[in-house]
C-alpha angles and dihedrals in degrees: 000000000000133000118248096239112036105022091235121141111277116236114249110245113263090232091056092051092050097042097083098046091043093053090045093054092048092049091047092053094049094046094047090053099042107033098065089053094049092045101038092151091058110059090177087067088080088070094051097081092054092048092046092048091052091052093047093049091051090050091049094052104033125081110271093240092064093051091047091047092053091048090048092053093047093049092050101037105038121087128213131237090246095053117107088034088295090289095115138007136171122258090255096050090108087069089054089051092050092050099044104033137057110275092234089054090057092043108027114210093027109151113250105233105196089336093297092129088063091059128082119242092246091055092052093046093045092050091046093051091046089052091050091050093049092046092053093051092048092050093048098250115155098193090110103026098051106112093356120147119221120247115241107271097231090066093063090050094049093044088057090047089050092053091046090051091052090048090051092053090051094048092045092051096047091046089058094050101271123160115265092212093050092046090054091050091051100042103035098073091046091056091055089075095065089039094057091037090060092047094049091043090057096039110043123068101210129248091004089067100039095092090052092050092048092053091047090056093046096047091045090052091049090052093051092043089055090051092049093050093044092054091048093051099041108026107026093048089068096047124095092231138021120276119247092230132355095212118003141295094258092068088072087075093046094049093048093047092049091050089052091053093053097040097046093044090054093042093054100037099034093190139121095267095054091042090053091051090049093050095045102044109023098066096054091047091051089048088052090051090051092046092051090056098213109146091196091065090068091046089050092053095042094050092046092051091047091053091048091051092052098050101040123095119246100280126162095269093051092052090050093050093047094051092045092050092051092050093045097043097092092048092047092050091050090048092052093046093049094047100039093102095034122117095219136283113113088355094056094120090054090049090054090050092051096046090053093053106027119067091188093073102036128054093203092054090049090052090051091052091053091044092050090051091052091048094050092049090047092050089056089063093067110359101166108039096027132217094272131229116295093058137082132222123272115257099229092162119042118233093214126216094296095057100032111125098166094113095053096035113030095178095051092125092050095045107042118186091233098067093179092063088038092057091046088054099044101033101032126223096295099048092039089057089051090055099041095048089070091066091045091054089050091055091046094053093043092053093046090049091049093057093045098043118104101181117078092227090055092050090049091050091051091050091048091051091049093046093046092054089051089051089052091051092049092047090049089056098039115041131359091288100167093058092069124078095224090060095054096042095048091045093054092043093051091050093050093046091050092046097049093041091052090057094041093053095042093248087126126024119248119240114258110239117203113218120202111247126205116247110252122197112250115253124227114266092242091056092051093050091050094059117107116258094252090058098047 
């Protein structure tokens, strides 16, 4: 803010400076007095208000990007108590529960103050950080906007269209007698994407923060890979059969995104530093992917790399990959042919490829085929307007006793694994288009930024954003992607990176912001003429 006369920064009102600390002290006093009474069986609860107040004060004072970066790392790196089939969790898993689940789920019987207990910790923190960012902009503070690059304007428009489309699907479903509880379960994770998009849009500056964000993703993936491998070595070895997953399905997105960071950085820089990072961090992440046993993680990474290969110009790494692929093609074809009927061993990758595509050899793939058929037949009942959230699909083809999952997964018809067909069913063609266009705009901006970027780190960031959106699309199609936090966080982060990079590289024009100028008395013509040339 500037003063009208001298153009000097205007002092922030004293009341505005004291408002945050004053409210914090009041809330701290009330919580310290009330919480020990409400949680008498938990004496440690008396310490919670002090810890919470410390965190809130740090968030109030620190640049928004640091608070958002810490939240991003916690959401990606922490596990939950129900990960690894609830057989093992880390000592800090309770923090993961508090962030990802409703507060009254973590602490049953917790009083719902203004409905806060029905929110997850990450929702409360994200809304709080967004409020801090908006307050700072309204009060003229530049702590977050200094050096910040704008986000490409179409993204804001399509994020709003996405949210409107989700709201339509909810309204349409409830109007036709859908369940409110089921509609919340279906729509809530989808709305996290615009929530985190707004937070990251306000918090991160643009290319200056992309290296930080890349390392957060890589270190988070290493942490989860270590957990996955630990569970496999220590817990699974004592079980009569193999675990379905050693962490959770959402880590497929995290592992694939981290691999993209390391691979694209090396491909664009092609130097010792990027090679060292690739050698140090890629193998443990790949081991974590293998230990987690999610076939879709490999499909995520493969499809993302294929998309990156198609859109990139003919740089040195692309020429090397092309030549290597041509030379290796005969050997690869013989390997696939020889191992197509194998049960594993040295042909384990071929086995994974076959189970993904052949329902005759994998029960899960067979279930997906039946589910897709039921979804397609249900879409045909109302293809344009959609069935609306709050409903499930119609079971036109019975799963039979061998494929029935109703006991383990009661909402299986409301939460289909193929979320693309699920959105087409519940939202209809029009609202589905409004949602899906957001991902298309993200790809468009990432590709434009790639071809305009001159710095290697910017090209790597554009490729990561593009690949991450492809991973999101594959996960949408393959396995309940939107119900995992990693999916929503990575989707929002990829969109913001693509949007800010497009403006920074000139791939999309920045919005012109008109700044109020102080009125200056006109000088006499003679005085103007007398000024030196450098001052005119």
